[in-house]
C-alpha positions, 0 to 999 in steps of 0.5 A: 533531555527528556527520556524519549530523546535520551531513549532515541540518541542511546539507540542510535549510538548502538546502531552506529557502533554495530554497523561499524562492525559489519562486514562487506558491502551493505545492500542499497535499499530501493522501497517502491510504494504506490497508493491503493495498488490492488494485487488484482491489477498485477499480472504477476499475481494473476490479473485479468484485467491488465499487464505490469511488465516491470513488476512482473520483472521484479517477481521473475527476478525474486520473490513474490509474497502471496499472502501480505497483509496490512495491520489498518487498510488505510493510507496514513496509518499504513505508512506509519506502520512501515516506518515504526514497526509498530501496529497504529495504537502505539505509533499514534496514527490510527486514522488519516488526518492527524500529523505523524509523530516524527519524534518516534524511532523509524527505521530510516533514522536507524539506517542513517545512523548506521551509515546509510544515505537515506532519501524519500521522494514523492508521497509522504501523506503524514503532515508533518515533515519527513525525519531520518532522511538526508533529502526529502522531496514530497508532495503536499497531502495527497498532491494532484495528478498533474503539475504538482507542488513538491516540497524539497528539504523544506521549499515549495517549487511547482513543477509541470507534468504528470505526477508519477513521471515527475516523482520518477525524474526527481528520484533518479536525480537524486539517485544519479547525482544527489547522493553520497556514492561512498554510502549505501543508500535507502530511497523510498521511492513512493508514488501517489498513483493510483489513488482515487480520482484516477487521472491518467497520463494524457498519452494514455487516455486512450488506453483500453478504449476497445477493451471490455474489462471482465467483471469480478462476480460479486459486482452485484453482491447484496450482502445477505448474510452480512450485518450493518457494516456492510449494508451502510458503507459509502463506498459503492460504485453505483452510489458513491461515485461522482462525476469527477470519479468518472470524468464528467468534469474536467480536472482542475489542475490542468494547465490550458494545453492539457485541458485541450488535450483532455477535452478533445479526448474525453469530449462532452461527457455530460451530454454523452452520458445523459443521452445514453439513459442507462439505469440499474445494473447497466448504469453500474456496469457503465461506471465500473468499466469507465472507473477501472480503465482509468485506474488501469491507466494510472497503473500503467504509467506507475509500471513504466516508472518503476521500469525507468529506475530498474533500467537506471540500477542496470546501468549503474551496476547496482542491481546485483546488491540493491534490495528493491521491494515493491508494495502498496499501503494496502490492498484495494476494491476493483468492484469486488462487493460493488465497491472501491476504496478499501477499509474493510477486513475482507480480502481485497483491502487486507492484502496488498502486494509484496515483491522482493528483488535482490539478486545477492541472496534471493533466488529468482522465480520464487514465491511465498505463501507464509503470512507476512506483513507491512508490519515486518518491513521496518525489521527486514531493512534493518536486518539486511543493513545489519542493524539490530531492531529495537525491541518495541518494534512488532514485526518480524525480519523477513531475511529467512523468507528471502532466503527461501526458508520459512522458521517453524515458529512463523506466524499462522494467523494475523491481527488487523484493526481498522479505527476510522469511523465516523469518517470517509466510506463510513466503514465501521470499526472492527478488528479480527483474526485472519487464520490459514482457513478461516477469518473472524471479524468484530465490529466491536462498537456494534457487537456483530461478528462475521466468520468466513471460511476461505477455503469454500468460501474465498469470495467471503459471500457467506457469514457462517457466525452463529451456525451451531456447527461452527461454534467450537471454531468460533470459540477457538478463534476468539481465544486467538484473537484475544491472544493476538490483542494481548501480544500487540498490546491492543487494548482498544474496546 
């Protein structure tokens, strides 16, 4: 038996022993996860563009975190951070593409060893088969929005319908009849929506038809004070979006009946588009409306299906002692700086929604401004289950914050590192530190720095790096950045 396996076996043994000493019923854990859901598109976060009544319900009955940051704003790496409680450079998933090393210690494995029934249903996006689960039913890669194939405990089967609805159907099937009711459960209920191509449920094709979505103030940002990275990215609404994004072509994964509905709703798009003869800023505005309405239509289905699962918890009498957590793998640009996608350390993609409800322990209607992260979720789930987290996990349990108390030594700064270059959207590698007022970013392969005062410039339009008045502040932030890099054992140059 090799050393890593011995270590895992030893940890699982300790977990099982500790769990056996727990008193009282342990909470069920329902982790609801979406892909690319911007906090700006959640009404509990003050959205100007849509309503999300079921996510809002969680916030109203629980706790909304205003400053939840991701360690690496990209899909697969974010998921690996959540599973392992470790930064990307330690869990091996720095970029999308490689298969996740499922032999690592993860919080589902530890919960399973401690007597939890564990399941994941929906988007996995880590290439290797899920480990640590009694039941798993996942999409292949990104998965389509319609008629998906799901891999159920190793067996593939295609299903007909809208993927967001189907993922919920299968999650409810497991909750109602697929689990051991004598055990507390962990269910990772993970959606594809609202990831790119933004294909709505057919019943929502006309949602927002008569609405003009407000534009962000920075839609036409010229990146005047930024360096190479902002000028050379490939994620603009103006240039990067293609005909499939804008629904000028019919999606290939529709069946014949669905195709008829789609074409009846959208009509001959290319002809209508060319006839308009839009150009310049008016063309960008048209694309923005087109993109964002489809994005929000996908969010509408996501929120509806969250409501279906919350209704089940109520009906089954499980709501009181179930910790429900809603989050997304990272933030997303809804036209800010003229962009879609994520990756950069700027606020729209660094921040992600995080809402928690647990009536037994969380007082309803709270908000929290403390700096929290996807890095903290593994240790939080273990803590509420009475399971000791292994020392290599790098986050901190949110349990005290759930109870309404922020420890005096809670983090006041946050470390971020993005790696995927060259790659999709051509965002340069960078790391940085986000403090309570200032943010310092280093595009290290370019050796270019950016500094933002989030108090006076919350939209991050004015790079202050190099201004004489900021020299002392820059040195302070660089020292803090190096301290965090050492603390998290990141030696990347």
